[in-house]
A tleap script that builds the chain and sets N, CA, C and O, in Angstrom:
source leaprc.protein.ff14SB
mol = sequence {
  NMET LYS GLN LEU PRO LYS ASP ILE GLU VAL
  GLU ILE GLU PHE LEU ARG LYS GLU HIE GLY
  GLY ARG GLU LYS PRO ALA PHE SER GLY TYR
  ARG PRO GLN PHE PHE TYR ASN GLY ASN ASP
  TRP ASP ALA VAL HIE GLU TYR ILE GLY THR
  GLU THR ALA ALA PRO GLY GLU ARG VAL LYS
  ALA TYR ILE ALA PHE LEU SER PRO GLN GLU
  HIE GLU GLY LYS VAL TYR PRO SER MET PRO
  PHE LEU VAL ARG GLU GLY ASN ARG ALA VAL
  GLY PHE GLY THR VAL LEU LYS ILE ILE ASP
  LEU SER LYS SER ALA ALA ARG VAL ARG GLU
  ASN CTHR
}
set mol.1.N position { 117.341 55.950 -58.095 }
set mol.1.CA position { 118.295 56.155 -59.159 }
set mol.1.C position { 119.025 57.481 -58.928 }
set mol.1.O position { 118.416 58.483 -58.554 }
set mol.2.N position { 120.343 57.465 -59.159 }
set mol.2.CA position { 121.166 58.664 -59.008 }
set mol.2.C position { 120.688 59.731 -59.993 }
set mol.2.O position { 120.354 59.416 -61.136 }
set mol.3.N position { 120.654 60.983 -59.556 }
set mol.3.CA position { 120.247 62.088 -60.419 }
set mol.3.C position { 121.291 62.272 -61.518 }
set mol.3.O position { 122.456 62.554 -61.238 }
set mol.4.N position { 120.871 62.114 -62.743 }
set mol.4.CA position { 121.763 62.246 -63.894 }
set mol.4.C position { 121.592 63.627 -64.521 }
set mol.4.O position { 120.550 64.264 -64.365 }
set mol.5.N position { 122.621 64.083 -65.230 }
set mol.5.CA position { 122.459 65.351 -65.943 }
set mol.5.C position { 121.401 65.202 -67.037 }
set mol.5.O position { 121.171 64.105 -67.547 }
set mol.6.N position { 120.782 66.284 -67.379 }
set mol.6.CA position { 119.825 66.315 -68.484 }
set mol.6.C position { 120.519 67.038 -69.633 }
set mol.6.O position { 120.316 68.234 -69.844 }
set mol.7.N position { 121.339 66.297 -70.370 }
set mol.7.CA position { 122.098 66.912 -71.455 }
set mol.7.C position { 121.188 67.397 -72.573 }
set mol.7.O position { 121.318 68.526 -73.045 }
set mol.8.N position { 120.260 66.532 -72.996 }
set mol.8.CA position { 119.327 66.895 -74.063 }
set mol.8.C position { 117.961 66.288 -73.760 }
set mol.8.O position { 117.842 65.352 -72.969 }
set mol.9.N position { 116.927 66.842 -74.408 }
set mol.9.CA position { 115.593 66.262 -74.353 }
set mol.9.C position { 115.272 65.737 -75.745 }
set mol.9.O position { 115.534 66.406 -76.745 }
set mol.10.N position { 114.701 64.534 -75.806 }
set mol.10.CA position { 114.414 63.884 -77.080 }
set mol.10.C position { 113.016 63.282 -77.077 }
set mol.10.O position { 112.388 63.132 -76.029 }
set mol.11.N position { 112.546 62.943 -78.263 }
set mol.11.CA position { 111.357 62.115 -78.400 }
set mol.11.C position { 111.810 60.839 -79.099 }
set mol.11.O position { 112.500 60.887 -80.117 }
set mol.12.N position { 111.416 59.698 -78.542 }
set mol.12.CA position { 111.838 58.392 -79.047 }
set mol.12.C position { 110.612 57.550 -79.360 }
set mol.12.O position { 109.638 57.549 -78.609 }
set mol.13.N position { 110.670 56.840 -80.469 }
set mol.13.CA position { 109.664 55.824 -80.757 }
set mol.13.C position { 110.375 54.480 -80.776 }
set mol.13.O position { 111.288 54.256 -81.570 }
set mol.14.N position { 109.947 53.594 -79.896 }
set mol.14.CA position { 110.541 52.260 -79.832 }
set mol.14.C position { 109.849 51.343 -80.829 }
set mol.14.O position { 108.624 51.348 -80.949 }
set mol.15.N position { 110.640 50.562 -81.537 }
set mol.15.CA position { 110.094 49.626 -82.509 }
set mol.15.C position { 109.441 48.442 -81.807 }
set mol.15.O position { 109.883 48.016 -80.739 }
set mol.16.N position { 108.397 47.924 -82.413 }
set mol.16.CA position { 107.764 46.704 -81.919 }
set mol.16.C position { 108.673 45.509 -82.212 }
set mol.16.O position { 109.509 45.569 -83.113 }
set mol.17.N position { 108.512 44.447 -81.466 }
set mol.17.CA position { 109.327 43.238 -81.628 }
set mol.17.C position { 109.324 42.749 -83.076 }
set mol.17.O position { 110.369 42.376 -83.608 }
set mol.18.N position { 108.145 42.751 -83.717 }
set mol.18.CA position { 108.059 42.244 -85.094 }
set mol.18.C position { 108.786 43.126 -86.110 }
set mol.18.O position { 108.976 42.728 -87.259 }
set mol.19.N position { 109.188 44.315 -85.687 }
set mol.19.CA position { 109.975 45.205 -86.550 }
set mol.19.C position { 111.424 45.296 -86.085 }
set mol.19.O position { 112.148 46.213 -86.475 }
set mol.20.N position { 111.846 44.352 -85.257 }
set mol.20.CA position { 113.231 44.299 -84.796 }
set mol.20.C position { 113.485 44.954 -83.460 }
set mol.20.O position { 114.628 45.029 -83.011 }
set mol.21.N position { 112.420 45.436 -82.810 }
set mol.21.CA position { 112.568 46.126 -81.530 }
set mol.21.C position { 112.722 45.181 -80.349 }
set mol.21.O position { 112.887 43.971 -80.505 }
set mol.22.N position { 112.664 45.760 -79.194 }
set mol.22.CA position { 112.796 45.014 -77.938 }
set mol.22.C position { 111.564 44.161 -77.686 }
set mol.22.O position { 110.475 44.454 -78.180 }
set mol.23.N position { 111.752 43.101 -76.908 }
set mol.23.CA position { 110.618 42.273 -76.491 }
set mol.23.C position { 109.928 42.859 -75.274 }
set mol.23.O position { 108.712 42.744 -75.122 }
set mol.24.N position { 110.709 43.488 -74.408 }
set mol.24.CA position { 110.194 44.000 -73.133 }
set mol.24.C position { 110.386 45.510 -73.066 }
set mol.24.O position { 111.185 46.073 -73.814 }
set mol.25.N position { 109.652 46.163 -72.169 }
set mol.25.CA position { 109.809 47.616 -72.021 }
set mol.25.C position { 111.214 48.002 -71.559 }
set mol.25.O position { 111.925 47.207 -70.944 }
set mol.26.N position { 111.586 49.221 -71.866 }
set mol.26.CA position { 112.808 49.817 -71.330 }
set mol.26.C position { 112.397 50.657 -70.121 }
set mol.26.O position { 111.296 51.207 -70.092 }
set mol.27.N position { 113.260 50.754 -69.146 }
set mol.27.CA position { 112.995 51.517 -67.924 }
set mol.27.C position { 113.946 52.703 -67.856 }
set mol.27.O position { 115.034 52.662 -68.431 }
set mol.28.N position { 113.543 53.761 -67.156 }
set mol.28.CA position { 114.477 54.856 -66.903 }
set mol.28.C position { 115.750 54.253 -66.326 }
set mol.28.O position { 115.693 53.379 -65.460 }
set mol.29.N position { 116.891 54.719 -66.804 }
set mol.29.CA position { 118.177 54.134 -66.441 }
set mol.29.C position { 118.711 53.232 -67.547 }
set mol.29.O position { 119.872 52.824 -67.505 }
set mol.30.N position { 117.872 52.914 -68.543 }
set mol.30.CA position { 118.264 52.123 -69.718 }
set mol.30.C position { 119.431 52.824 -70.398 }
set mol.30.O position { 119.453 54.050 -70.507 }
set mol.31.N position { 120.405 52.031 -70.856 }
set mol.31.CA position { 121.643 52.592 -71.380 }
set mol.31.C position { 122.007 51.993 -72.740 }
set mol.31.O position { 123.001 51.274 -72.851 }
set mol.32.N position { 121.223 52.278 -73.758 }
set mol.32.CA position { 121.560 51.800 -75.099 }
set mol.32.C position { 122.545 52.770 -75.758 }
set mol.32.O position { 123.040 53.699 -75.119 }
set mol.33.N position { 122.816 52.544 -77.025 }
set mol.33.CA position { 123.656 53.467 -77.778 }
set mol.33.C position { 122.771 54.509 -78.453 }
set mol.33.O position { 121.672 54.217 -78.923 }
set mol.34.N position { 123.287 55.727 -78.483 }
set mol.34.CA position { 122.687 56.858 -79.181 }
set mol.34.C position { 123.498 56.955 -80.466 }
set mol.34.O position { 124.666 57.342 -80.432 }
set mol.35.N position { 122.888 56.604 -81.610 }
set mol.35.CA position { 123.613 56.483 -82.867 }
set mol.35.C position { 123.315 57.665 -83.782 }
set mol.35.O position { 122.160 57.932 -84.116 }
set mol.36.N position { 124.365 58.366 -84.182 }
set mol.36.CA position { 124.250 59.432 -85.183 }
set mol.36.C position { 125.604 59.637 -85.847 }
set mol.36.O position { 126.641 59.295 -85.278 }
set mol.37.N position { 125.590 60.194 -87.052 }
set mol.37.CA position { 126.817 60.455 -87.815 }
set mol.37.C position { 127.734 59.237 -87.905 }
set mol.37.O position { 128.957 59.372 -87.906 }
set mol.38.N position { 127.130 58.040 -87.981 }
set mol.38.CA position { 127.918 56.817 -88.152 }
set mol.38.C position { 128.581 56.289 -86.897 }
set mol.38.O position { 129.393 55.368 -86.977 }
set mol.39.N position { 128.255 56.852 -85.727 }
set mol.39.CA position { 128.888 56.421 -84.472 }
set mol.39.C position { 127.865 56.099 -83.393 }
set mol.39.O position { 126.816 56.735 -83.300 }
set mol.40.N position { 128.188 55.101 -82.581 }
set mol.40.CA position { 127.406 54.751 -81.398 }
set mol.40.C position { 128.024 55.422 -80.184 }
set mol.40.O position { 129.243 55.430 -80.012 }
set mol.41.N position { 127.155 55.991 -79.337 }
set mol.41.CA position { 127.609 56.649 -78.110 }
set mol.41.C position { 126.752 56.157 -76.950 }
set mol.41.O position { 125.530 56.068 -77.073 }
set mol.42.N position { 127.386 55.837 -75.827 }
set mol.42.CA position { 126.636 55.410 -74.655 }
set mol.42.C position { 125.878 56.590 -74.063 }
set mol.42.O position { 126.414 57.688 -73.919 }
set mol.43.N position { 124.617 56.336 -73.723 }
set mol.43.CA position { 123.768 57.385 -73.164 }
set mol.43.C position { 122.720 56.744 -72.264 }
set mol.43.O position { 122.234 55.648 -72.544 }
set mol.44.N position { 122.378 57.430 -71.192 }
set mol.44.CA position { 121.394 56.936 -70.232 }
set mol.44.C position { 120.076 57.669 -70.464 }
set mol.44.O position { 120.049 58.890 -70.617 }
set mol.45.N position { 118.980 56.903 -70.487 }
set mol.45.CA position { 117.644 57.474 -70.686 }
set mol.45.C position { 116.951 57.709 -69.351 }
set mol.45.O position { 117.058 56.896 -68.433 }
set mol.46.N position { 116.243 58.822 -69.254 }
set mol.46.CA position { 115.316 59.085 -68.143 }
set mol.46.C position { 114.000 59.513 -68.797 }
set mol.46.O position { 113.902 60.602 -69.362 }
set mol.47.N position { 112.999 58.649 -68.713 }
set mol.47.CA position { 111.725 58.924 -69.383 }
set mol.47.C position { 110.935 59.973 -68.614 }
set mol.47.O position { 110.926 59.987 -67.383 }
set mol.48.N position { 110.280 60.841 -69.350 }
set mol.48.CA position { 109.544 61.960 -68.772 }
set mol.48.C position { 108.091 61.557 -68.585 }
set mol.48.O position { 107.412 61.194 -69.545 }
set mol.49.N position { 107.615 61.622 -67.344 }
set mol.49.CA position { 106.219 61.322 -67.050 }
set mol.49.C position { 105.902 59.844 -66.907 }
set mol.49.O position { 104.751 59.476 -66.671 }
set mol.50.N position { 106.913 58.991 -67.048 }
set mol.50.CA position { 106.727 57.544 -66.908 }
set mol.50.C position { 108.069 56.914 -66.590 }
set mol.50.O position { 109.114 57.500 -66.873 }
set mol.51.N position { 108.051 55.741 -66.011 }
set mol.51.CA position { 109.299 55.026 -65.734 }
set mol.51.C position { 109.635 54.020 -66.821 }
set mol.51.O position { 110.763 53.530 -66.885 }
set mol.52.N position { 108.653 53.700 -67.691 }
set mol.52.CA position { 108.871 52.675 -68.702 }
set mol.52.C position { 108.486 53.168 -70.092 }
set mol.52.O position { 107.691 54.094 -70.248 }
set mol.53.N position { 109.069 52.526 -71.085 }
set mol.53.CA position { 108.748 52.775 -72.487 }
set mol.53.C position { 108.598 51.415 -73.157 }
set mol.53.O position { 109.571 50.674 -73.295 }
set mol.54.N position { 107.389 51.093 -73.567 }
set mol.54.CA position { 107.091 49.789 -74.148 }
set mol.54.C position { 107.402 49.767 -75.643 }
set mol.54.O position { 107.398 50.813 -76.292 }
set mol.55.N position { 107.674 48.574 -76.196 }
set mol.55.CA position { 107.834 48.466 -77.646 }
set mol.55.C position { 106.596 49.032 -78.343 }
set mol.55.O position { 105.465 48.733 -77.957 }
set mol.56.N position { 106.823 49.852 -79.374 }
set mol.56.CA position { 105.739 50.487 -80.098 }
set mol.56.C position { 105.311 51.823 -79.516 }
set mol.56.O position { 104.494 52.525 -80.111 }
set mol.57.N position { 105.850 52.177 -78.369 }
set mol.57.CA position { 105.448 53.411 -77.689 }
set mol.57.C position { 106.366 54.575 -78.069 }
set mol.57.O position { 107.544 54.388 -78.373 }
set mol.58.N position { 105.796 55.770 -78.043 }
set mol.58.CA position { 106.552 57.008 -78.262 }
set mol.58.C position { 106.625 57.731 -76.921 }
set mol.58.O position { 105.603 57.923 -76.261 }
set mol.59.N position { 107.826 58.132 -76.518 }
set mol.59.CA position { 108.021 58.801 -75.236 }
set mol.59.C position { 108.997 59.964 -75.393 }
set mol.59.O position { 109.787 60.018 -76.336 }
set mol.60.N position { 108.919 60.886 -74.446 }
set mol.60.CA position { 109.932 61.932 -74.325 }
set mol.60.C position { 110.898 61.481 -73.240 }
set mol.60.O position { 110.516 60.792 -72.294 }
set mol.61.N position { 112.151 61.882 -73.393 }
set mol.61.CA position { 113.169 61.455 -72.441 }
set mol.61.C position { 114.269 62.501 -72.347 }
set mol.61.O position { 114.500 63.286 -73.267 }
set mol.62.N position { 114.940 62.481 -71.195 }
set mol.62.CA position { 116.184 63.213 -71.042 }
set mol.62.C position { 117.296 62.219 -71.316 }
set mol.62.O position { 117.206 61.052 -70.934 }
set mol.63.N position { 118.333 62.681 -71.972 }
set mol.63.CA position { 119.494 61.847 -72.287 }
set mol.63.C position { 120.699 62.419 -71.555 }
set mol.63.O position { 120.956 63.622 -71.598 }
set mol.64.N position { 121.432 61.539 -70.883 }
set mol.64.CA position { 122.704 61.898 -70.257 }
set mol.64.C position { 123.792 61.113 -70.987 }
set mol.64.O position { 123.837 59.885 -70.916 }
set mol.65.N position { 124.664 61.832 -71.685 }
set mol.65.CA position { 125.761 61.178 -72.403 }
set mol.65.C position { 126.869 60.805 -71.431 }
set mol.65.O position { 127.153 61.545 -70.489 }
set mol.66.N position { 127.497 59.651 -71.663 }
set mol.66.CA position { 128.640 59.274 -70.843 }
set mol.66.C position { 129.893 60.052 -71.242 }
set mol.66.O position { 130.841 60.154 -70.463 }
set mol.67.N position { 129.892 60.599 -72.459 }
set mol.67.CA position { 131.014 61.422 -72.940 }
set mol.67.C position { 130.451 62.724 -73.534 }
set mol.67.O position { 130.536 62.939 -74.743 }
set mol.68.N position { 129.879 63.589 -72.687 }
set mol.68.CA position { 129.208 64.785 -73.199 }
set mol.68.C position { 130.112 65.708 -74.009 }
set mol.68.O position { 129.638 66.373 -74.931 }
set mol.69.N position { 131.386 65.761 -73.689 }
set mol.69.CA position { 132.310 66.638 -74.399 }
set mol.69.C position { 132.413 66.272 -75.884 }
set mol.69.O position { 132.789 67.112 -76.702 }
set mol.70.N position { 132.084 65.033 -76.234 }
set mol.70.CA position { 132.150 64.592 -77.626 }
set mol.70.C position { 130.957 65.071 -78.460 }
set mol.70.O position { 130.990 64.991 -79.688 }
set mol.71.N position { 129.908 65.566 -77.803 }
set mol.71.CA position { 128.664 65.904 -78.500 }
set mol.71.C position { 128.382 67.398 -78.578 }
set mol.71.O position { 127.513 67.842 -79.328 }
set mol.72.N position { 129.120 68.154 -77.802 }
set mol.72.CA position { 128.915 69.602 -77.789 }
set mol.72.C position { 129.174 70.169 -79.190 }
set mol.72.O position { 130.236 69.948 -79.772 }
set mol.73.N position { 128.195 70.899 -79.720 }
set mol.73.CA position { 128.312 71.472 -81.051 }
set mol.73.C position { 127.968 70.518 -82.182 }
set mol.73.O position { 127.929 70.928 -83.342 }
set mol.74.N position { 127.716 69.254 -81.864 }
set mol.74.CA position { 127.385 68.261 -82.893 }
set mol.74.C position { 125.921 67.836 -82.834 }
set mol.74.O position { 125.343 67.445 -83.848 }
set mol.75.N position { 125.323 67.914 -81.650 }
set mol.75.CA position { 123.924 67.538 -81.455 }
set mol.75.C position { 123.101 68.824 -81.470 }
set mol.75.O position { 123.493 69.823 -80.866 }
set mol.76.N position { 121.969 68.799 -82.155 }
set mol.76.CA position { 121.176 70.018 -82.314 }
set mol.76.C position { 119.683 69.683 -82.391 }
set mol.76.O position { 119.325 68.559 -82.744 }
set mol.77.N position { 118.823 70.629 -82.072 }
set mol.77.CA position { 117.381 70.392 -82.148 }
set mol.77.C position { 116.970 69.984 -83.566 }
set mol.77.O position { 117.477 70.515 -84.554 }
set mol.78.N position { 116.058 69.048 -83.638 }
set mol.78.CA position { 115.501 68.443 -84.863 }
set mol.78.C position { 116.410 67.373 -85.462 }
set mol.78.O position { 116.063 66.777 -86.482 }
set mol.79.N position { 117.565 67.120 -84.850 }
set mol.79.CA position { 118.480 66.101 -85.354 }
set mol.79.C position { 117.897 64.705 -85.135 }
set mol.79.O position { 117.452 64.393 -84.030 }
set mol.80.N position { 117.892 63.857 -86.172 }
set mol.80.CA position { 117.429 62.484 -85.998 }
set mol.80.C position { 118.542 61.600 -85.436 }
set mol.80.O position { 119.724 61.899 -85.603 }
set mol.81.N position { 118.161 60.524 -84.777 }
set mol.81.CA position { 119.125 59.557 -84.255 }
set mol.81.C position { 118.440 58.201 -84.139 }
set mol.81.O position { 117.217 58.098 -84.234 }
set mol.82.N position { 119.243 57.167 -83.932 }
set mol.82.CA position { 118.732 55.827 -83.671 }
set mol.82.C position { 119.063 55.431 -82.248 }
set mol.82.O position { 120.056 55.885 -81.679 }
set mol.83.N position { 118.228 54.585 -81.679 }
set mol.83.CA position { 118.508 53.935 -80.399 }
set mol.83.C position { 118.918 52.515 -80.769 }
set mol.83.O position { 118.153 51.781 -81.395 }
set mol.84.N position { 120.134 52.135 -80.376 }
set mol.84.CA position { 120.637 50.819 -80.787 }
set mol.84.C position { 121.088 50.001 -79.594 }
set mol.84.O position { 121.547 50.527 -78.580 }
set mol.85.N position { 120.943 48.701 -79.750 }
set mol.85.CA position { 121.526 47.702 -78.847 }
set mol.85.C position { 122.477 46.915 -79.723 }
set mol.85.O position { 122.056 46.080 -80.522 }
set mol.86.N position { 123.773 47.188 -79.567 }
set mol.86.CA position { 124.732 46.607 -80.498 }
set mol.86.C position { 124.469 47.200 -81.876 }
set mol.86.O position { 124.336 48.416 -82.015 }
set mol.87.N position { 124.392 46.343 -82.903 }
set mol.87.CA position { 124.128 46.819 -84.264 }
set mol.87.C position { 122.642 46.856 -84.600 }
set mol.87.O position { 122.279 47.187 -85.728 }
set mol.88.N position { 121.785 46.526 -83.656 }
set mol.88.CA position { 120.350 46.430 -83.912 }
set mol.88.C position { 119.638 47.698 -83.456 }
set mol.88.O position { 119.716 48.082 -82.289 }
set mol.89.N position { 118.937 48.349 -84.399 }
set mol.89.CA position { 118.138 49.521 -84.058 }
set mol.89.C position { 116.866 49.051 -83.372 }
set mol.89.O position { 116.132 48.223 -83.911 }
set mol.90.N position { 116.603 49.584 -82.172 }
set mol.90.CA position { 115.392 49.239 -81.421 }
set mol.90.C position { 114.449 50.431 -81.320 }
set mol.90.O position { 113.353 50.318 -80.770 }
set mol.91.N position { 114.876 51.570 -81.850 }
set mol.91.CA position { 114.049 52.766 -81.828 }
set mol.91.C position { 114.713 53.878 -82.615 }
set mol.91.O position { 115.858 53.761 -83.051 }
set mol.92.N position { 113.977 54.945 -82.785 }
set mol.92.CA position { 114.504 56.113 -83.477 }
set mol.92.C position { 113.919 57.348 -82.813 }
set mol.92.O position { 112.890 57.282 -82.141 }
set mol.93.N position { 114.584 58.464 -83.009 }
set mol.93.CA position { 114.098 59.657 -82.339 }
set mol.93.C position { 114.592 60.936 -82.962 }
set mol.93.O position { 115.296 60.949 -83.972 }
set mol.94.N position { 114.189 62.016 -82.310 }
set mol.94.CA position { 114.554 63.366 -82.718 }
set mol.94.C position { 114.950 64.150 -81.472 }
set mol.94.O position { 114.298 64.050 -80.433 }
set mol.95.N position { 116.009 64.922 -81.583 }
set mol.95.CA position { 116.415 65.812 -80.494 }
set mol.95.C position { 115.423 66.970 -80.453 }
set mol.95.O position { 115.181 67.623 -81.468 }
set mol.96.N position { 114.850 67.223 -79.275 }
set mol.96.CA position { 113.915 68.337 -79.105 }
set mol.96.C position { 114.631 69.602 -78.664 }
set mol.96.O position { 114.385 70.685 -79.194 }
set mol.97.N position { 115.535 69.454 -77.672 }
set mol.97.CA position { 116.280 70.642 -77.218 }
set mol.97.C position { 117.543 70.244 -76.475 }
set mol.97.O position { 117.656 69.150 -75.923 }
set mol.98.N position { 118.478 71.169 -76.483 }
set mol.98.CA position { 119.733 71.021 -75.732 }
set mol.98.C position { 119.478 71.659 -74.369 }
set mol.98.O position { 118.997 72.789 -74.285 }
set mol.99.N position { 119.805 70.930 -73.306 }
set mol.99.CA position { 119.554 71.456 -71.968 }
set mol.99.C position { 120.882 71.770 -71.270 }
set mol.99.O position { 121.302 72.927 -71.242 }
set mol.100.N position { 121.542 70.761 -70.712 }
set mol.100.CA position { 122.764 70.979 -69.924 }
set mol.100.C position { 124.006 70.366 -70.561 }
set mol.100.O position { 124.970 70.069 -69.856 }
set mol.101.N position { 124.004 70.175 -71.859 }
set mol.101.CA position { 125.136 69.534 -72.522 }
set mol.101.C position { 126.438 70.300 -72.302 }
set mol.101.O position { 127.472 69.688 -72.030 }
set mol.102.N position { 126.405 71.620 -72.416 }
set mol.102.CA position { 127.633 72.412 -72.223 }
set mol.102.C position { 128.152 72.297 -70.793 }
set mol.102.O position { 129.360 72.191 -70.580 }
set mol.103.N position { 127.243 72.316 -69.808 }
set mol.103.CA position { 127.667 72.162 -68.400 }
set mol.103.C position { 128.295 70.798 -68.169 }
set mol.103.O position { 129.321 70.686 -67.498 }
set mol.104.N position { 127.676 69.754 -68.727 }
set mol.104.CA position { 128.212 68.394 -68.565 }
set mol.104.C position { 129.597 68.283 -69.218 }
set mol.104.O position { 130.515 67.697 -68.646 }
set mol.105.N position { 129.732 68.845 -70.406 }
set mol.105.CA position { 131.008 68.802 -71.112 }
set mol.105.C position { 132.094 69.544 -70.331 }
set mol.105.O position { 133.221 69.062 -70.218 }
set mol.106.N position { 131.751 70.716 -69.794 }
set mol.106.CA position { 132.716 71.492 -68.992 }
set mol.106.C position { 133.134 70.724 -67.751 }
set mol.106.O position { 134.311 70.726 -67.391 }
set mol.107.N position { 132.178 70.058 -67.083 }
set mol.107.CA position { 132.486 69.267 -65.895 }
set mol.107.C position { 133.472 68.146 -66.217 }
set mol.107.O position { 134.385 67.885 -65.433 }
set mol.108.N position { 133.300 67.486 -67.351 }
set mol.108.CA position { 134.210 66.413 -67.742 }
set mol.108.C position { 135.596 66.990 -68.031 }
set mol.108.O position { 136.603 66.429 -67.600 }
set mol.109.N position { 135.652 68.093 -68.748 }
set mol.109.CA position { 136.957 68.708 -69.064 }
set mol.109.C position { 137.686 69.130 -67.796 }
set mol.109.O position { 138.908 68.997 -67.722 }
set mol.110.N position { 136.964 69.637 -66.793 }
set mol.110.CA position { 137.582 70.052 -65.525 }
set mol.110.C position { 138.164 68.867 -64.775 }
set mol.110.O position { 139.156 69.008 -64.060 }
set mol.111.N position { 137.549 67.693 -64.936 }
set mol.111.CA position { 137.973 66.513 -64.182 }
set mol.111.C position { 138.990 65.655 -64.909 }
set mol.111.O position { 139.347 64.581 -64.425 }
set mol.112.N position { 139.466 66.111 -66.072 }
set mol.112.CA position { 140.473 65.308 -66.792 }
set mol.112.C position { 141.799 66.005 -66.832 }
set mol.112.O position { 142.758 65.477 -67.395 }
savepdb mol mol.pdb
quit
């Protein structure tokens, strides 16, 4: 897998199937929506210490936003969010820390 930026570090709990979650595990490289403030944003997950996250499991992950410039100054430690596939929430989480979000945002601005 291509090395992705580590914009933020989060903790995610995936819902079990009977609670509306996924049927199968998610793998590093999974690209659901990161939902907060009423908006869905594409983001790539890289799980820390494991390659998979099973339904019902709690994991830490690095998140790489596809549009990092849109999140600078809006995402903050302790912020809650949902993990969504379309309109369906498959997990929820909390931002633990901001890592390279400003660098990622600057890189996008330089290339536009």
